[in-house]
N, C-alpha and C positions, 0 to 999 in steps of 0.2 A: 671400544666395551663403556669404558669408564664416562666418558663425554654423557652418552646415552642415561646412564644411571647419575649423573649430576640436575640430565633434564625433568629429570620423574622423580626424584623428588624432591626442587621446583615449585614442578606442579602440584604436586601433598601440599607442598604447604602453603600454596593459590586456592587448592580446593578446599584444605581442612579452619585458610580464614574468615574464606567464604560463610561456612558451616560456623563457626567461632560466631560470627557480625548478624546470622540470618537466628544465631542460639540470643544473644545478647537481645534482637531484638519480640524472641518470646516472652525473657523477660521481664520486659518492660512493659509484654502486657499488664502485667498481675505486681508492676512497680508504681501505681501512675498518686498518690498521695501517703501521709502515717496514717500506720493503723495503729491504734488502741483498740487491745483486747483488755476484758472483764473473765474474772473465772463464774461469778456470778452475774445472772442477770438484770440489765438494766431494771430500776423504780417502772412500775405502768405507767406513761403518762409522760418523759421521760424524752425521748424522744422527739415527741411531737412539739415539746414542751423553746428545747433547744433547738431544733431544726426550725422552730417561726424565726429561732434570736437570728442565725446563723443559720439561710437558708444550702448554702451548699456541706453538709454536715451528709453521711453518706450513714446510716442503722442495718447492720445487714448478722444473719446469725445463721448455722451451720449446723440442720439434724435429720437426721434420718424423718422422713414419711414418705409416703403411696400415691400414688396418680393414678386413674381409673376413668382409660378411653371405653366407651362399650360395654362388651363383657370380661377387656385386658385391665388387670390392674400389674403396675409395679411399680417397685420399692423404690426409689433412686434417695438419692443425698440434696434434700434441699436447700434452697438459700434466701430465705425471707429476710427484705431486705422494706426499708424506705432509705424511696432517696434514689439515687443512679444509678443505675447498674453497671454502668461502665467500668466504678470504682469496685467494686460486690466483684467483674469476670469479667476480664477487659479482653481477653478473645476477643478477635472477631467472628462474627456467626460468616458460614459457608451459608449461608441459606434463609432470604429475609437480613432480621438487621434487632441486635438487642432493644426491647421495652425500653420507650422513651421518661424521665423521670414523672411526669401524668400520669404517665398510663393503670392505672390502677386493676384492670383485670388480661395484662399483655402478660408472656411468660416467656421465657426458655431456654431451651434444649439442648442436654449434650448429646453428639451424634451414638455413644449407646442406650441412651433413653429414646427415640423418638423410634428405633431400631424394637426395642423392646417393646413399648406399648402401638406404635401403629404400622410396624413393621416396615416402613421405608423413613428417609431423609425424609423427601417431602411434604414435610407435614403444616410448614404455613398456612395460618388462617382454619387450622383444627382446632378443634376444642375439647379440654381435656378439664377434670376433677381433678382437684385436692385440697379436702379437709369438707369437700361442701359447699367449694366457690368453685364456679365455673370459670377457667382459662382460657385464654386465646394464646396459638404460636405466635408468637415476631416474629423467630429467630433462633435457627443450632446453629451451634458453633459445638467441633471438632474434640472429644475426648471421648477414649474408655470406659469411664467410667459413671455413671447412671445418674447425669443429672439435673438441677431442678433451677433457675432462678425465679424466684416464685411473688412477688409486691405484698405487705401484710405490715398492714399499720401498726397489728396490732399485736404483732412477735414477740417473744424473749430474747431482745437484742442484746449480746450478747462482746461488737465489735464497732466498729464505729469508723471511721475514713474520713482523712480532712486532708480534702483535694492539696495537689504537689505545687502551692502559687511558690512566685520567686523566692518570697521575705520565707518559708517553708523550706526551699530549700540552703537560703542561708544560712541559719539555726535553726532543727527542725523541732529540736526540746523545744527555744523560745516560744517557735508558734503556735507546737502543740501548749505549753499553758498559758498560754495568753488563751485561745481557743478555747481550753476548760474555763479559764476565769470568766470566760465575757458566757457563756452559756449554762453555768452550772454544770454541768456535767461534775461527775464524781474522778477521781487522781483514779487512771484504768493500773489493774496487773500488770501489763504487759503495753511496753510502748515501743513498736515498727518503726520504721523507717525504711520497708523495702525500696524506693529508690538507691539506694547505695548499694542495696548490689545488682545495681544496670550498668555503676559507675566501674559499680568493678569487676563487673565482666568487660567488660569497656576497657577497659586499663588493660583487664589481662591479653589482649583482645592485639594490644601494640605491644606487647613484653620483646615476642619472634622481630621485630620488625626491629624497636631497638638493639637488639642483641646480632641485626643484621646493617645494624647502620654505627656498630663501636666500630663491629669488623672491614668495615671500608673506612673507617676514620682511621682506623692504624693501617688499613695498606695507604690510604694516602701520604700520612705520618712515613711513612717506611716512603711509598717512591721521594719522600720530599725529601728525606734528604739526600738523597743522592743527586740534585739538585740547585741551582745557584741559590742566593740571597733570598736572590729576585720571585721567582719563584716556589719559593718557600711560604715565602709572606702574605704571595697570591691564595697558595692551592690553605694556609693557614687561616684565613680572609672568609675566605669560600667556606671552609668548615668551617667557622663560630657565629656564621651566619645562618646558616641552615639549625646546628643547631640550636641558635635564638627562635628561628621561623618554627621549627619542629616540636621546643618546649611548652609552649602556649594552645598547641593542639591534644599536648598529652595529658597535658593538665583540666581541660574543658572537660575527659570523660570522669572527671575524680567532680564531688555536688561540691560546690563552692568553700562551703562553712573549711574541707579537709583542704586547704588552699590557704594559706599560714600568710596573712599579710604584710610578718619581716621575719623571714629561716632564724637569723637569732634569739626567734622570743620562745625559752625554755619553760616560763608560763604557758604558752600557749599549746606546746608538745606535751608536756604535762597533761592540760587538762582536755588537750583532744584525745589523746591514750584512754584515759580513766571513762570520756565517752561512746567511745567505742566498742570499751571494753559490756560498759553497761548495756547499747544495744545486741550487742554478740550472744550477752549469757540471756535478752530476753526470747530474739533469737533461737538459742540450744530449747529456753524453756518452755515460753508459750507452745500449750497443747497443739498440735497442727493442724490444720485444716485444708481441704483438697487443695482452695490457689498456693499454698504452704509447701506441700511436700509437693510441689509446681517448680517453685523458684528455685526449693532445692535440690530438685534430681538437675534442673538446666546448672545451675551453678555447677555440682559435681563431673556436669559431661563439659562442662565449656572448661577446667582446670583442668582437665580427661588431656582434652585436646589441645591445650600449652602448653603439661607436658609433653607433649610426640610431639610439636613445634618445636619442640626446643631441643629435643632430638633429631628431632630432620638438620635441624642448622648448625647444630653438633656434625654431625653426616659432612654437611657442602662444608663446613670452615675443612675438616677434616682433606675431604678432597680435595677442597680448594689447594690448597699449603702440603700437600704430603708431597715431601721428597723424593726426584725419581729413585729407582729401583737402584740395589750394590750393579745389577749383571751390567747398567743404563751407565753406571757409574766407570765401572770398570773398559767398556768398548768406549768410551771417552778419553780417556790414558790413555788408551793403546791408539788410536789413533793420533793424540799428540805426540806422541811418544814416537810414532812413526818419521810424523811431519818434520822431525825433529833432523839438521844434516850432520851426520860423520863425523 
């Protein structure tokens, strides 16, 4: 019975690990760049002027709007954008594809909006009307919230997406400040680095495996104590080699600017802690939109799964290191006493 319980706990650990990888992948859909948020809309023409200086920028805003198709009218959360729709909502489409950056009349609908407006999810190629403008549906993505991605160069944009280039991942604040200076955009009220949360989700996935690795190292050292000096040296060498190989893999899940060049640089630790605090406060204070809610929900789910995995690891440890019952000890003592000669 004990053996089967250990097998079931190990299987549950693997299932939660797989779910965690899928969950962090979903977080990555919404974390493809640095997001600058403004409390007030940008001035008219500011988005077009900034995009001419840096074509990689994507401007967007979320506001309630009404879609109509034939005699059917539906109110949805409209994501109006100028640039790349994937940076606004990166979730892959289950039907069709997201409209391209140069498509000014293509749009994408959530499954809830497609069902409400057309009564079906197979709506690629159909037309709809929003604010007296006709659009053609290019793709449908999975969501229980009625939403629509609609290109609109004249919208009141309150968010700017900066693609997460290699320079941005090395130091997001420095990169964002350089882009703002080059494009003439005003300083944002909130500066978000969503790809940090994807790195956090990946790091959390590895924690139960690190716990299991520590238990394995402990068991290895306990076994090495009872061996000769040569065997102890060999076991210690392989343990240290494994740690050296595993540490870069673990650190790779974190953004590059969170990895110190010198671990004893206390000024770097203070600066990084201050920077992380600013990012966390911005994430908590920014007025949330649907994308932010999805990321926060996935993060809470990731932490919950990590807590369950930690509990399963502890249960496994207790099961594997549980001493024999008192009855078994007494039986062994009786057998030893009977074997002794009179």
